[in-house]
PLY file of the C-alpha trace (Angstrom):
ply
format ascii 1.0
element vertex 155
property float x
property float y
property float z
element edge 154
property int vertex1
property int vertex2
end_header
3.66 12.34 4.92
5.37 13.93 7.94
7.12 11.43 10.20
5.18 10.57 13.32
6.90 9.97 16.63
6.13 7.04 18.91
4.11 9.45 21.07
1.98 10.59 18.14
1.56 6.97 17.03
0.36 6.09 20.53
-2.03 9.06 20.42
-3.29 7.88 17.02
-4.02 4.41 18.43
-5.83 5.90 21.42
-7.83 8.29 19.22
-9.04 5.28 17.22
-9.93 3.45 20.48
-7.16 0.88 20.09
-4.98 -0.33 22.91
-1.39 0.96 22.75
0.91 -2.07 22.74
4.59 -2.59 21.96
3.56 -4.72 19.00
1.29 -2.09 17.47
3.91 0.61 17.97
6.56 -1.63 16.41
4.30 -2.39 13.45
3.51 1.27 12.90
7.23 2.10 13.08
7.92 -0.53 10.39
5.26 0.93 8.13
6.46 4.46 8.77
10.08 3.64 7.88
9.13 1.79 4.70
9.13 3.76 1.49
6.77 1.25 -0.17
3.82 -0.76 1.17
4.93 -3.70 3.34
3.63 -7.27 3.25
2.36 -9.06 6.34
5.27 -11.55 6.24
7.78 -8.67 6.48
5.74 -7.04 9.23
5.77 -10.31 11.15
9.56 -10.73 10.81
10.13 -7.23 12.12
7.49 -7.55 14.86
9.00 -10.75 16.29
11.09 -8.58 18.62
7.86 -7.50 20.32
7.06 -11.15 21.07
4.42 -11.52 18.38
3.03 -14.58 16.67
1.21 -14.69 13.32
-2.26 -14.61 14.83
-1.46 -11.57 16.97
0.11 -9.73 14.04
-2.88 -10.43 11.76
-5.32 -9.35 14.48
-3.37 -6.12 14.97
-3.30 -5.54 11.18
-7.06 -6.10 10.96
-7.79 -3.80 13.90
-5.59 -1.00 12.53
-7.02 -1.40 9.03
-10.60 -1.36 10.31
-9.88 1.77 12.35
-8.34 3.56 9.34
-4.77 3.80 10.64
-3.38 1.59 7.90
-4.70 0.58 4.51
-4.41 -2.57 2.45
-2.84 -2.30 -0.99
-2.99 -5.08 -3.58
0.29 -4.99 -5.49
-0.34 -8.48 -6.91
2.51 -10.02 -4.93
0.34 -12.99 -3.91
-0.20 -11.37 -0.53
-1.62 -8.13 0.80
0.64 -5.19 1.46
-0.06 -2.43 3.95
0.86 1.22 4.41
0.01 4.00 6.81
-3.15 5.80 5.83
-2.06 9.07 4.30
-3.94 12.35 4.48
-3.34 12.77 0.75
-5.07 10.54 -1.77
-2.34 8.61 -3.54
-1.97 5.57 -5.74
0.76 3.31 -7.07
2.57 2.39 -10.28
3.95 -1.16 -10.02
6.53 -2.78 -12.30
5.38 -6.30 -13.19
8.98 -7.31 -13.94
10.97 -6.17 -10.88
8.22 -5.14 -8.43
9.33 -1.50 -8.15
6.58 0.68 -6.65
6.16 4.39 -7.26
3.50 6.57 -5.65
1.60 9.30 -7.49
-0.98 11.78 -6.24
-2.87 12.64 -9.41
-6.32 11.12 -9.11
-9.38 11.64 -11.28
-11.53 9.68 -8.83
-14.21 12.33 -8.16
-15.09 12.74 -11.85
-14.70 9.02 -12.46
-17.00 8.18 -9.51
-19.70 10.52 -10.86
-19.63 8.77 -14.23
-19.69 5.32 -12.63
-22.65 6.22 -10.40
-24.53 7.70 -13.36
-24.22 4.31 -15.10
-24.90 2.18 -12.02
-28.30 0.60 -11.56
-27.64 -0.45 -7.94
-25.31 2.02 -6.20
-26.15 5.40 -4.68
-22.67 6.43 -3.51
-18.96 5.65 -3.59
-17.02 6.37 -0.42
-13.62 4.78 -1.10
-11.47 3.58 -3.94
-8.14 1.95 -4.75
-6.23 2.52 -7.94
-3.03 0.78 -8.94
-1.41 0.72 -12.38
0.78 -2.17 -13.50
3.40 -2.01 -16.24
7.16 -1.81 -16.63
9.54 0.65 -15.09
12.02 2.41 -17.39
14.92 0.27 -16.15
13.19 -3.03 -16.97
11.88 -1.74 -20.28
15.44 -0.71 -21.24
16.82 -4.15 -20.28
14.14 -5.91 -22.29
14.78 -3.70 -25.33
18.51 -4.36 -25.13
17.96 -8.15 -25.04
15.58 -8.27 -28.00
17.19 -9.33 -31.27
17.74 -6.55 -33.77
16.23 -7.20 -37.14
18.66 -6.70 -39.97
17.35 -5.03 -43.10
20.11 -6.39 -45.33
19.17 -8.84 -48.13
0 1
1 2
2 3
3 4
4 5
5 6
6 7
7 8
8 9
9 10
10 11
11 12
12 13
13 14
14 15
15 16
16 17
17 18
18 19
19 20
20 21
21 22
22 23
23 24
24 25
25 26
26 27
27 28
28 29
29 30
30 31
31 32
32 33
33 34
34 35
35 36
36 37
37 38
38 39
39 40
40 41
41 42
42 43
43 44
44 45
45 46
46 47
47 48
48 49
49 50
50 51
51 52
52 53
53 54
54 55
55 56
56 57
57 58
58 59
59 60
60 61
61 62
62 63
63 64
64 65
65 66
66 67
67 68
68 69
69 70
70 71
71 72
72 73
73 74
74 75
75 76
76 77
77 78
78 79
79 80
80 81
81 82
82 83
83 84
84 85
85 86
86 87
87 88
88 89
89 90
90 91
91 92
92 93
93 94
94 95
95 96
96 97
97 98
98 99
99 100
100 101
101 102
102 103
103 104
104 105
105 106
106 107
107 108
108 109
109 110
110 111
111 112
112 113
113 114
114 115
115 116
116 117
117 118
118 119
119 120
120 121
121 122
122 123
123 124
124 125
125 126
126 127
127 128
128 129
129 130
130 131
131 132
132 133
133 134
134 135
135 136
136 137
137 138
138 139
139 140
140 141
141 142
142 143
143 144
144 145
145 146
146 147
147 148
148 149
149 150
150 151
151 152
152 153
153 154
């Protein structure tokens, strides 16, 4: 995603009918600089400089999520993570061992949604989705393989 300046971030807030505050701009800057989704605790630590408390940060997160500026991502870290809403549909691969996150843009959601709706007895449409895959990154898999005992075939 192209980097947004503070001016364009302020314009984005205004366009979504949100008040432009130092806190919201600081939070958006944190999310923009991050290469991976960021948890609310990390957002709070970084937003302290704007004079924020937990309640204010969570309210700002909720308002920006509701307005579509940011989106919640569940990386199974026992808390929600957030990222800037991207124009491109993307998803995440997450290593269950070290927590490494990798984005990918391939998404079969349109075809998948059609099949799901064809089977559904109660739903008429799907307008959003989230897709995360959990496994092991190559680095962790290599470490685990190197630690496993080798079976000797000698008798």
